[in-house]
N, C-alpha and C positions, 0 to 999 in steps of 0.2 A: 530469406530473412532480412527484415529491414535493420538498417544500422542504427545503434543506440547513439543519439546526440545528446540526449538529456538524462533525466532520472526516471523513477517510478513514481506514479501518482494513483491516487485513488478517488473517485468520486461515488458518493453514496447518496442515492436520491430516495426522498419520500417524506411526505408530510408527517407521517406517524413518528419519525425520528426527531424531528424538529419540535413536535408538540410533547414529545416525552411519553408517548403512548407505546413506544418500543425502544429497546435499547439496541445500540448498533453492536454487531459482532463481526463485521466484515473487516474493520480496521485492525483489531488485534490478530485476526487470522492470517490476513495477507502479511502483517508485520513478521509473524513466525515463518511463513513460507519463504519469504524473502531472506531473512536472517539464516535459515538453514542452508540456503544456497549461496551465501556470500553476497547478497545483494541487500540493497537499502531502499526503504520508502522515503521519498523525499518530501511529499506534501500529501494532504488529505483536504477534500472539500466535502461538506454535507449541504445538500441543496434540497429545496423543495420540488414538488411535482409541477411547478409552474413552467410551461412550455417556453415562455421567452427567457427565463433564467436558465433552463436546461441548454437551449440553443446557444446562449451567450457564453456559457461555460464551455460548451464543447468547441465553438470556434476558436476561443482561446487555447484550449489544450491540444486541439488538432495541430496547430501550427506551433506548438512549443517544442517539438522534438522529444517529449517524454513518451515513455510507455505507461498507458493509463488503463487502469481497471475501472469500470463503472457497473456498479451494482444497483439494480432496481428499475422499474418503469418498462419492462419489455413483455409484459402480459398481454392480454387482449381486452381489458377493460378500458373504460374511456379515460381514466386518470393515468393510464400507462402511455407515456408520450416520448420515451427516450428514443426509439427507433426512428419516429417521424423527425425528432430534433436533430439527431445525427445526420440524417440525409440532407435536411435543410442546411445545417452547418457545412456540409462538404458540397452543396450544390448539386446533388445527384437525387434520381428518383427512387422511390420504394419499389421493390419487386419480390415476388414470391420466389424463394430460393428452391431450386428444383430437388436438391438434396434434403433440404428441409421438409418440403412437402412429403418425400419418400419417408422421412423420418416418422412424420405424423400418421401416414397411411399405415406404417407398420406398427405403429402404437395404438391408433384409434379405428383401423380399417379404412378401406376406400369405398366410396368417396368420404373425405373428412367431413364430418358433421358435428355441431352445426357449422355454417360456412365460415362464421366469425372465427373459428379456431384456426382457419388459415392464416389469420393475422399474426399468429404466433411465429410464423417463418417469414413475414415481409420485412425484408431488411434492406438497408441502403445497396443499391447496385454496386457490385464488386466486392461485397462482404464474403468472408469465409465463415464456416460453422464452428462452433465450440460445442462438442458433445456434452450432453447432460446425462450422467450414469443414474440419475435418480428417477426421473420421469421420461427421458428420451426426447424432450423438447429442447432443441439447441438454442445457444446463445450465438452471438456473432462477433467477428473481429473485422476491423477495417481501420487503415491508417494508423497502425500501431496502438489501437484502442481496442479493448476486450470487453463485451457487454454480457453480464450474467444476470440472472433473475436476483429479486431482493431476498429470496430465501437463503440463509446462510449454509443450510444443508445442500443446497445445489450449487451456490456460488463458490464454496470452498473447494470442492474438487474440481470444479471447472477452472478456476484460477490456478490451481496446481497443474492441471493438464497444459494450460497456455504456457506457463513458465518452462515446463519440461519439453514441450514440443516446439516452441518458438524461440526461446532463450536459454536453451540448454548449453550453448557455446559460451555464454556469460557467467555461467555458474562455477564457483570455487568456494566450497565451504570454509577453507582455510584463508581466504583472502582477508577477512576482518575478524578482529576479536575486540572485546571491550573488557577492561579491568577497572576496578574501583577500590577506593579506600575510604572509610569513614574517619573523620577527624573529630575527636571529641573536644567540645569546649571552644571550638573556632567559630568565628563569623566571617562573612565574606570579606568585610574590611580588613581583616587580619591577614588575608592571603592575597589580596588584588595584586600588589607589586610582584609577589612571587609567580602568581598565574600569568602576568604580562611577560616577565621574563622568560618563563617556560614556553609560552606559545612562540615567542621569538626564536628560542633556541630550537624548538621541535615543530616546524610549520607542517610537517606531513601528518601530525597527529591532530585529532579533534579532542579538545579538553573541554569537560563538563564541570559545572560547580552547582550542586543543588543543596541550598540550606534547609534546615529544618529546625523547628522549636518545639519541645515537648516541656511544658511548664516554664521552668526558667533555664533549661538546659539547652544549649545551642550545639548543634552538630552540622559538619559540612560533609557532603559525599562528593569525592572528586574522582571523575572517571576519565580514562583514555581510551580512545577509539582509533584503530588503523590497523596496519598489518601486524601479525602475531610478532614478528621480529623487532619492529619498531616499538610496540607496546612493552615487550619484555625488556628491552634496551633502556627505554625512558622511565619506566615505573620506579626503579630503585633511586633514580635521580629525584623524582618527585616526592618519595618517601623521605629521602634524606634532608631535602628543603624544608619539609614540614616539621621534621624533628629539629632542626637548626632553629626554628621558630619557637621551639619550646612546646610543641603539641605532640601528643601520642596519636597513633592511627592504628586502625585494624582493617583487614582485608575483608571486602564483601564480595559475595558471590552472585553475579547477575544470572538470572534464569534464561535470558536470551543471548548470553555471551558465547562465543566459540572459543573454547579452551584448547 
C-alpha cells in the first residue's frame, strides 16, 4: 500500500456536467464514503473531455502525493480519453490487462467482440484492476489514482471497494467529528474578534463561520471540526463566548457529523 503524503481528491470528467445536461453525484457520494471512515475530501475538480486538459490535470495530481478518484472517460467511445491521458501523464504505454481481458471474456464470451470492446481494459502499464460489481467491466488504479466509470451506480461501489481494500489502515470513524451552533441575530462582523482569538487558542480545530440572511434576519452557523475530545472540550468555550457578546445560540445537528 502506498504511503499517504497528501489528502484525498476527486476529478469528475465530462462535458455533460459542465454544460448542465447532467448533475454530478460523485462528489456527495465520495464525501459520505470518506466521512463514514473518518477521512476527508480535500479538493474537487470538474473538467471537460478535452484531452489536453485531462492530461495536464493528471500530471499535476500524479505528483501531488494525494489519493485521487477520477470518475468518467474510461469507456470505449472516441470521447473517452482518460486512460490515454493517464498513460501519457505517467509516460507509459497502454496495454491490455490480462485479468481485464479475462473479465470481459467471462462477461461477453471469448473471443471478445466487437474488437473495440477490448479497449475497455486497455490501461496504463502497471495498473491494477478495480472490480465493477454492476457489469463486471473493471476500472483501474495506478500511482495512488483510482479510475472509475462516469456512471454513479458503478463508481460508487468501486470507490468504496478501493477505500476498504487499499486504505483500510487509515480508517477510523471516530477520528473526526463536527458540531455546530446557530447564532440568531449575529453578523460576521459581530464575532470576528472572538473567532480570531478562538482560532489562536484552539489551533488543533477547524472553525467555520457560515452566515445567512432570510429577509432581514441574520444568523450565523459556527462549526468546529476535529477530534471528538477536542471538539467536546472547546464547544462550551465557544458557546460561552457567544453568550458573553449578548447572543443566544442553539445546537444544530449535521447529517455528515460523527457523534
